[in-house]
VEXDREN-2710 file (C-alpha; in Angstrom, 1 decimal):
% VEXDREN-2710
k/r/px/py/pz
1/MET/-7.4/-55.2/38.7
2/VAL/-11.1/-54.1/40.3
3/ALA/-9.6/-50.7/41.4
4/ALA/-8.2/-50.4/38.0
5/LEU/-11.5/-51.3/36.2
6/ILE/-13.1/-48.7/38.8
7/ALA/-10.8/-46.0/38.0
8/ILE/-11.1/-46.8/34.6
9/ALA/-15.3/-46.2/35.0
10/ILE/-14.6/-42.6/37.1
11/VAL/-12.9/-41.0/34.1
12/SER/-14.4/-42.4/31.1
13/PRO/-17.2/-40.8/29.7
14/GLY/-20.6/-42.3/30.1
15/PRO/-23.2/-43.0/32.5
16/ALA/-22.5/-42.2/35.8
17/LEU/-20.6/-45.3/37.9
18/PRO/-23.8/-46.3/40.4
19/THR/-25.6/-46.6/36.9
20/ARG/-22.6/-48.9/35.3
21/LEU/-22.1/-51.0/38.8
22/GLN/-25.9/-51.7/38.2
23/ASP/-25.4/-52.9/34.9
24/GLY/-22.3/-54.8/35.4
25/LEU/-24.0/-56.7/38.5
26/THR/-27.5/-57.2/36.4
27/LEU/-25.3/-58.8/33.6
28/SER/-23.0/-60.6/35.9
29/ILE/-26.1/-62.4/37.8
30/SER/-27.8/-63.0/34.1
31/VAL/-24.6/-64.8/33.2
32/LEU/-24.6/-66.5/36.4
33/ILE/-28.3/-68.1/36.4
34/GLU/-27.8/-69.1/32.9
35/SER/-25.2/-71.5/33.3
36/MET/-25.8/-72.7/36.9
37/PRO/-28.2/-75.4/35.5
38/PHE/-26.1/-76.6/32.9
39/VAL/-23.0/-76.9/36.1
40/VAL/-25.2/-78.5/38.3
41/LEU/-26.3/-80.8/35.1
42/GLY/-22.3/-81.3/34.1
43/VAL/-21.4/-82.5/37.9
44/LEU/-24.4/-84.6/38.4
45/LEU/-22.9/-86.9/34.8
46/SER/-19.8/-86.5/36.2
47/ILE/-20.8/-88.2/39.3
48/VAL/-22.4/-90.7/37.1
49/VAL/-19.4/-91.8/35.1
50/GLN/-17.1/-91.5/38.1
51/VAL/-18.8/-93.4/40.6
52/TRP/-21.6/-95.7/39.0
53/VAL/-20.2/-96.3/35.6
54/PRO/-18.7/-99.9/35.8
55/PRO/-14.7/-99.9/35.7
56/GLY/-13.7/-100.3/31.9
57/MET/-16.9/-99.6/30.6
58/ILE/-16.6/-96.8/28.5
59/GLU/-13.1/-98.0/27.7
60/ARG/-14.4/-101.0/25.9
61/TRP/-16.2/-99.4/23.4
62/MET/-13.3/-96.5/22.8
63/PRO/-11.0/-97.5/19.8
64/ARG/-7.6/-98.5/20.6
65/ARG/-5.5/-96.0/18.4
66/ALA/-5.0/-92.6/20.2
67/TRP/-6.4/-90.7/17.1
68/ALA/-9.6/-92.7/16.5
69/ARG/-10.2/-92.5/20.1
70/ARG/-9.7/-88.7/20.6
71/MET/-12.4/-88.6/16.9
72/VAL/-15.0/-90.8/19.3
73/LEU/-14.5/-88.6/22.4
74/SER/-15.0/-85.5/20.2
75/LEU/-18.2/-86.8/19.1
76/LEU/-19.5/-87.7/22.5
77/GLY/-20.6/-84.3/23.1
78/MET/-23.6/-85.2/20.8
79/LEU/-24.7/-87.6/23.3
80/VAL/-24.6/-84.9/26.5
81/PRO/-26.9/-81.9/25.8
82/VAL/-25.1/-79.3/28.4
83/CYS/-23.2/-76.7/27.5
84/GLU/-19.5/-75.5/28.2
85/CYS/-20.1/-74.8/31.7
86/GLY/-21.4/-78.2/32.2
87/ASN/-18.7/-79.7/30.3
88/VAL/-15.8/-78.7/32.4
89/PRO/-16.8/-80.9/35.2
90/PHE/-18.1/-83.7/32.9
91/ALA/-14.5/-83.7/31.3
92/ARG/-12.9/-83.8/34.7
93/GLY/-15.3/-87.0/35.5
94/LEU/-13.8/-88.3/32.7
95/MET/-10.0/-87.4/34.0
96/MET/-11.1/-89.1/37.1
97/ARG/-11.6/-92.2/35.3
98/GLY/-8.0/-92.1/33.6
99/PHE/-8.8/-90.6/30.1
100/THR/-5.8/-88.7/29.5
101/VAL/-5.5/-85.1/29.2
102/PRO/-5.5/-84.9/25.6
103/GLU/-8.5/-87.1/25.0
104/THR/-10.1/-85.0/27.4
105/LEU/-9.4/-81.6/25.9
106/THR/-10.8/-83.3/22.6
107/PHE/-14.0/-83.8/24.1
108/LEU/-14.1/-80.4/26.1
109/ILE/-13.5/-78.2/22.8
110/ALA/-15.8/-80.2/20.6
111/ALA/-18.7/-80.6/22.8
112/PRO/-20.1/-77.2/23.7
113/ILE/-20.6/-77.2/19.1
114/VAL/-21.8/-80.5/18.5
115/ASN/-24.0/-81.4/21.5
116/PRO/-27.6/-81.4/19.7
117/ILE/-29.4/-78.0/21.5
118/VAL/-26.8/-76.6/19.7
119/ILE/-27.2/-78.1/16.5
120/ILE/-31.2/-77.1/16.7
121/THR/-30.5/-73.6/18.2
122/THR/-28.5/-72.7/15.3
123/HIS/-30.3/-74.3/12.5
124/GLN/-33.4/-72.1/14.1
125/ALA/-31.2/-69.1/14.0
126/PHE/-29.9/-69.7/10.4
127/GLY/-31.1/-72.3/9.0
128/PHE/-28.5/-73.5/6.0
129/ASP/-27.6/-69.7/5.1
130/ASP/-24.4/-69.0/3.9
131/GLY/-23.0/-72.4/5.6
132/ILE/-22.9/-71.0/8.9
133/LEU/-24.2/-74.2/10.9
134/ILE/-21.8/-76.6/8.8
135/ALA/-18.9/-74.3/9.2
136/ARG/-19.9/-74.0/13.3
137/LEU/-20.3/-78.2/13.1
138/LEU/-17.2/-79.0/10.9
139/GLY/-15.0/-76.3/12.5
140/GLY/-15.6/-77.4/16.1
141/PHE/-15.1/-81.0/15.1
142/ALA/-11.5/-79.6/13.4
143/VAL/-10.4/-77.7/16.2
144/ALA/-11.1/-79.9/19.0
145/ASN/-9.0/-82.7/17.2
146/LEU/-6.3/-80.6/16.4
147/ILE/-5.8/-79.4/19.7
148/GLY/-6.1/-83.2/21.3
149/TRP/-3.2/-83.9/18.6
150/LEU/-1.1/-81.1/19.8
151/TYR/-1.4/-81.8/23.1
152/SER/-0.9/-85.5/22.5
153/ARG/2.5/-84.3/21.3
154/HIS/3.6/-82.9/24.8
155/PRO/6.1/-84.7/26.5
156/ASP/4.6/-84.8/30.1
157/PRO/0.5/-84.0/29.3
158/ASP/-0.4/-85.1/33.2
159/GLY/1.9/-81.7/33.6
160/LEU/-0.5/-79.5/32.2
161/LEU/-3.1/-79.9/35.5
162/THR/-2.6/-77.9/38.4
163/GLU/-1.6/-79.9/41.6
164/ARG/-4.9/-79.8/43.3
165/PHE/-6.9/-81.7/40.5
166/ALA/-4.0/-84.2/39.7
167/ALA/-4.1/-85.0/43.5
168/SER/-8.5/-85.2/43.1
169/CYS/-7.3/-87.9/40.0
170/VAL/-5.3/-90.1/42.1
171/VAL/-8.0/-90.3/44.9
172/ALA/-10.4/-90.9/42.7
173/LEU/-8.5/-94.1/41.1
174/GLU/-7.9/-95.3/44.0
175/ALA/-11.9/-95.2/45.5
176/ASP/-12.5/-97.1/42.3
177/ALA/-10.0/-99.7/43.0
178/HIS/-11.9/-100.3/46.2
179/ALA/-15.5/-99.7/45.6
180/GLY/-18.2/-101.1/47.5
181/GLY/-22.0/-101.1/47.6
182/ALA/-24.8/-99.2/46.9
183/SER/-24.4/-97.8/49.9
184/ASP/-20.8/-96.6/49.6
185/ARG/-21.3/-95.6/46.0
186/GLY/-24.5/-93.2/48.0
187/ARG/-21.4/-91.4/50.1
188/ARG/-19.1/-91.0/47.2
189/SER/-21.8/-89.3/45.0
190/LEU/-22.9/-87.0/47.8
191/ALA/-18.9/-86.2/48.9
192/GLN/-17.9/-85.7/45.0
193/PHE/-20.7/-83.6/44.4
194/VAL/-19.6/-81.5/47.0
195/ILE/-16.1/-81.4/46.0
196/GLU/-17.0/-80.4/42.3
197/LEU/-19.4/-77.3/43.1
198/ARG/-16.7/-76.2/45.4
199/ALA/-14.1/-76.5/42.9
200/VAL/-16.4/-74.8/40.0
201/LEU/-18.5/-72.5/41.4
202/PRO/-16.3/-69.9/42.7
203/ALA/-14.8/-69.7/39.3
204/LEU/-17.7/-69.6/37.8
205/ILE/-18.9/-66.7/39.9
206/ILE/-15.4/-65.0/39.0
207/GLY/-16.2/-65.7/35.5
208/SER/-19.6/-64.3/35.5
209/ALA/-18.3/-61.2/37.2
210/LEU/-15.5/-60.6/34.8
211/ALA/-18.1/-61.2/32.1
212/GLY/-20.3/-58.4/33.6
213/ALA/-17.4/-56.0/34.3
214/VAL/-15.9/-56.5/30.9
215/GLN/-19.3/-55.5/29.0
216/VAL/-20.1/-52.3/31.0
217/LEU/-16.6/-51.1/30.8
218/VAL/-15.9/-52.0/26.8
219/PRO/-17.8/-49.7/24.9
220/ARG/-20.0/-52.0/22.4
221/SER/-20.1/-49.2/20.2
222/ALA/-16.2/-49.4/19.7
223/LEU/-16.7/-52.7/18.8
224/LEU/-19.4/-52.2/16.1
225/ALA/-17.7/-49.6/14.6
226/ILE/-14.5/-51.7/13.7
227/GLY/-16.9/-54.8/12.8
228/SER/-18.6/-52.5/10.0
229/ASN/-15.0/-52.7/7.9
230/PRO/-15.4/-56.0/6.7
231/ALA/-11.5/-56.7/6.8
232/LEU/-11.8/-56.2/10.9
233/SER/-15.5/-57.8/11.6
234/ILE/-14.0/-61.1/12.2
235/VAL/-11.8/-59.9/14.9
236/ALA/-14.3/-57.6/16.9
237/MET/-16.7/-60.5/16.9
238/ILE/-14.1/-62.6/18.0
239/LEU/-13.6/-60.3/20.9
240/LEU/-17.5/-59.5/21.3
241/ALA/-17.6/-63.4/21.8
242/MET/-15.0/-63.4/24.5
243/ILE/-16.2/-60.4/26.3
244/VAL/-20.3/-61.1/26.4
245/SER/-19.8/-65.2/28.1
246/ILE/-23.5/-66.4/26.1
247/CYS/-24.4/-70.0/27.0
248/SER/-23.5/-71.7/23.6
249/ASN/-27.1/-73.0/23.6
250/VAL/-28.8/-69.6/22.9
251/ASP/-25.5/-67.6/21.4
252/SER/-26.9/-68.4/17.7
253/PHE/-29.6/-66.4/18.7
254/PHE/-27.7/-63.4/19.4
255/ALA/-25.6/-63.8/16.8
256/LEU/-28.6/-63.3/14.5
257/SER/-29.0/-59.9/15.7
258/PHE/-25.7/-58.7/13.7
259/ALA/-26.3/-61.3/10.9
260/SER/-27.5/-57.9/8.9
261/THR/-24.7/-56.3/9.6
262/PHE/-21.3/-58.0/9.9
263/THR/-20.2/-60.5/7.5
264/PRO/-21.0/-64.5/7.6
265/GLY/-17.8/-65.6/8.6
266/SER/-17.5/-63.1/11.5
267/ILE/-20.5/-65.2/12.3
268/VAL/-18.7/-68.1/12.2
269/ALA/-15.6/-66.7/13.9
270/PHE/-18.1/-65.3/16.9
271/LEU/-19.9/-68.9/17.3
272/LEU/-16.4/-70.9/17.6
273/VAL/-14.7/-68.6/19.9
274/GLY/-17.7/-68.0/22.4
275/PRO/-17.8/-71.7/23.5
276/LEU/-14.7/-72.2/23.6
277/VAL/-12.4/-69.4/25.2
278/ASP/-14.6/-66.3/26.5
279/VAL/-14.0/-65.0/30.0
280/LYS/-16.4/-67.1/31.8
281/MET/-15.3/-70.3/30.1
282/LEU/-11.8/-69.5/31.0
283/ALA/-12.4/-69.2/34.7
284/LEU/-13.6/-72.6/34.7
285/LEU/-10.8/-74.4/32.7
286/ARG/-8.3/-72.7/34.9
287/THR/-9.8/-75.0/38.1
288/THR/-8.6/-78.3/36.3
289/PHE/-5.4/-76.8/33.6
290/ARG/-2.2/-74.6/34.2
291/ASN/-2.1/-71.1/33.0
292/ARG/-0.2/-72.0/29.9
293/VAL/-2.8/-74.3/28.6
294/LEU/-5.0/-71.7/28.9
295/VAL/-2.8/-69.2/26.5
296/GLY/-2.2/-72.3/24.2
297/LEU/-6.1/-72.8/23.9
298/VAL/-6.7/-69.1/23.2
299/VAL/-3.5/-69.0/20.5
300/VAL/-4.9/-72.1/18.1
301/VAL/-8.8/-71.2/18.6
302/VAL/-8.6/-67.7/17.5
303/LEU/-6.1/-68.4/15.1
304/PHE/-8.3/-71.3/13.8
305/ALA/-11.5/-68.9/14.1
306/VAL/-9.8/-66.6/11.9
307/ALA/-8.9/-68.8/9.4
308/VAL/-12.3/-70.6/9.3
309/GLY/-13.6/-67.2/9.4
310/SER/-11.8/-66.1/6.2
311/VAL/-12.9/-68.9/4.0
312/VAL/-16.6/-68.8/4.4
313/ASN/-16.1/-65.2/3.6
314/LEU/-14.5/-65.9/0.5
315/PHE/-17.3/-68.4/-0.7
316/ALA/-20.4/-66.8/1.2
END
């Protein structure tokens, strides 16, 4: 794939290859630096949930009905001030505690949108203009519960996990059953910190590199030309969201620069798709879920974003 991208860069018109490589490297590093603090914070929160929170404490506060549990978990992101990158290790921690795959997916999809920092930054960028803030929050909550419900109908939800992560969950549950004192928990915390970073960091680096390469090799002018057409503006912004891979905590300000030329519905579609299925996020999700899960998530999220964006355009 790298060889193909280099070949395309050589034969395509535009700046010389060294310039493009420099731009791609800069973009890749910027995505990596932007994401790293939230990944570390997510790993630390994951360790707190796995090791230090007493068994059954979180579960006691959860409703018994499956749909109600998923709704509560989709709002848990309001208490976890990390972006989509940090939510992946935190979600892995929930599954190691025994939460089901549909429940964890519900949290994982909702949290990047309903967390407090994203709400504040989206309001700062758009206020309540054209219903963009409300559409983003309600859309994120709705698509998360839709995905949770869809995967709850799967006959074998545990089969959606990679074999390596499924084995890690079994080990974590056995460790909880034989948990010792504070010193033992300290050793487990350090070991889990190393394990999570080893699992997540390679995917983050690869995802950042792909995001930088795609931004350099796909002309943004082509996307903007399509976006000037109201009928295709939603599609253009969805593609842009998947390419640029901007952290959900700051993507509102990036989208604001397009607000004068793109429709409100396309802005909402950008703000829904970006935190959930961009290139970087898919690379991180691959550490935990099988490829067919990623394909399903992309299809559902994109179709949902197109529907929400169309409704916003209709009423804006």
